[in-house]
Residue, then its C-alpha position, 0 to 999 in steps of 0.5 A: m360600787v361597780r362602775c363602767s369606765r365612763g363612771h356609770p353605775v352598773f348595778s343600781n336597782m331602784y324600783p320606779s315610784d310609779g310602779a311601786g303603787h301598782g304591785d305587791l311586794d312579791r311582784m316588785v321583788s321579782i322585777v328587781g331580780t329580773m333587772t339585776a339578772q339583766q345587768l349582770e348579763f351585760a357586765r358578763d358580756g363586757v357591756c355597760s347597761n347604761c351607755y352600752g359601751e365596752m367595759t372590762s371587769a376587775i376586782e379591787v379591794g377597798e373600803v366597805m361601805h355600810t348603809i342603814 
């Protein structure tokens, strides 16, 4: 899980249900890809994409979660 110092999830790519009914799969994948790229750019610049507060990056090794 990637979070800013205020606990906001930095990477949370959920496609809005309103948009899901108006596009095809290729369009949805493209939009999620764009959203992910934007979130990565914010993180790279040290900015939380939710609250726009400052954040620092660190890698912590922990338990791996798998969901099915």
